[in-house]
N, C-alpha and C positions, 0 to 999 in steps of 0.2 A: 629134856623137855625145855620148852622157853616160857621164860616169867618176865615180864611187864617193868621194866625199871624206871622208866619214867614216861609221861604222857603228858600232852600239854594241847590246849586249844584256845585259840587265837581268835577273839573276835574281830569282826570289821573294821571298829574305831582301833584297837590296838595294832592291825594291820595296816592302817591308814596312818597312825601315829609312828610307826618303824619306817613307812616309805617316808615320809615328811623328814624324820631325821636323817635318814640315807641322803636326803637332797640337801639337806643343810649343811651334813660331811661333804658331800663334793663341793659346796660353794665355800665354805670354810677353808678346805682344802687346795681348790684352785687359787684361793685369794692368797694363802701362804706361799704358795709356790710362785705365785707373780710377785708380791713384795720381795721374798729372798731373792729372787734372779734379777730384780732391779737392783737391788742394794749389791748386791756380788757381783754381778756382770754389767751395771750401769746403764749404758742404752742398747747394748746387745742383748741385755736380758728383757727389755721390751720387743725385740726380734720374737726371743722366744716367746713372750706372754702373747702375741700377736699369733704366732705358730699355734700356741695353747687353745687359744680362744676357736681358732679354726678346726682344730683337731676335735674340741667338744661337739661342736656344731656339725660336723661329720659324722662323728658316732652316732649322734641322735638323729641325724638325717639316715643314716644307714639302717639303725635299727627300726626308725618310723617304716623306712621303705619295703622292710619286710615283715612289719607288722608285729615285732617282737616285743612281750611285754615286760616293763621295767619292773623286776620283781628285786627283793632285798639280794640275791646272790647276784643279780645282773649290776645292781648299784656298786656292789663289793667290786666286780671284775673293771667297771667304770672308775672308779674310785683308784685304784690297782693302776689301770691304765694310764691315767692323769698323772699319776705321781711317776710312771714309769717312760712317760712318753718326755718328762722335761730331761732325763736322764742321757737322752741322744743329743740334746742342746748342749749339755754339759760338756760331754765328749767332744764335740765340735767345739766350742767354746775354748775348752783348753787346748787343742791343737792349733787353732788361729792363736792364742796367746803364746805359744810355743815359738809359732811361726814369727810372730811380730819382735818377740825378744831376740831371734835369730837376725833382726834387721831388714826382714822383708818388707815390701808396699803392702799396703791394704790389699789390694786385688790381688799379689802373690801368695799374701797370707790366708786369704780367704778361700781361695783357690788348694792351696798346698793344706789346709785345715780339712776342709771338706772331704780331699782325697784321701787324706790319710786316716779320717775317722770313719771311711763308708763303710769297710768291711767289719769293723768293731761293730758299729751301730748296726749292720745288716745281721751279724751272729747273732748278736743278743734278743734282738726281736725274731728272726726266723726260729730261734730254738723255743720263744716262747709259743710262739705260733702253734709250732709244732706240738708242744706239750698242751695248749688249748683245743688242739684237733682231737687229738688223743681223749681228752675230758670230754669233751662233747661226744665222741663216738661209744666212749665205755661208761658212762656217765648217765646219770637220770633226774630228772626234773630239775631241782635247784641248781644242781653241778653244772648241767648243759647250760641254764643261762649265764652262769658265771662264765663259763667258758666262752658261750658264744660272743660275749660282751667284751671277753678279754681279748679275744682274736680279733674281731673288727675293729677295737682301740689301738691293738699293734699295727695293722694294716694301715689306719688312719694316721698314727703318730708317723709310722716310717715315710709316709707323704708329706705330712708337714714338718719334718725336721730335716729331711734331705733334698726335698723340692722346695717350699714355701720360704724356709728359711733361709735357705741359698739365694732365692728370688729379691727376698728384702735385703740383703746384703749387697747383691749385684745392683738392686735399683738404688741404693743411696750410693755406689760407687761410679755406676754410668751416668744415671740423671741426675743424681744431687751433687755429685762431684766431689766427695769426700774423701779425703785424703789420710785419715787416720780411722784405727776401728777404736770407740768407745767400749772397751770389752773387760777393764781392771782398772783395779784404783793404782797399780804398781807400774803400768805401762802408759806413758805419756805419747 
């Protein structure tokens, strides 16, 4: 026989408060990531910040285009994706730093860094997308909202970290004619 262990009822104002707190968590989380990336990666951190801002915009655009509701689980997927999206930039930046330490020029270090980081970034994001697709298919209600926002976020983060971030580096190299990468306090 079944017995009720717990039962909760949430009023409209409490649900609205939870959504507001979720949105505040997104803002605080994103700002914390931006500050950390700038402190740790110097001007390359600004590159990551621009890519992250575009990632958030793309995620919201896709969610809006499909008329998906922003619920607490989907906000959780959104926050998780934001944290995970910067991971791709960290992997790429660390590879670029390795190439810079090896004495390569700015253009060569950026090219090699992105090439060497590509499959690591793809593998991690593709496995997360596969897991999110299974959650979306097998889960119900809130789990599906979480899974959909996670999958959309991972796809947009792949685009922003591998394409937009590279585009910014290439613009700085080709148009602004920068010779060094401001990516670490230990590399000049």
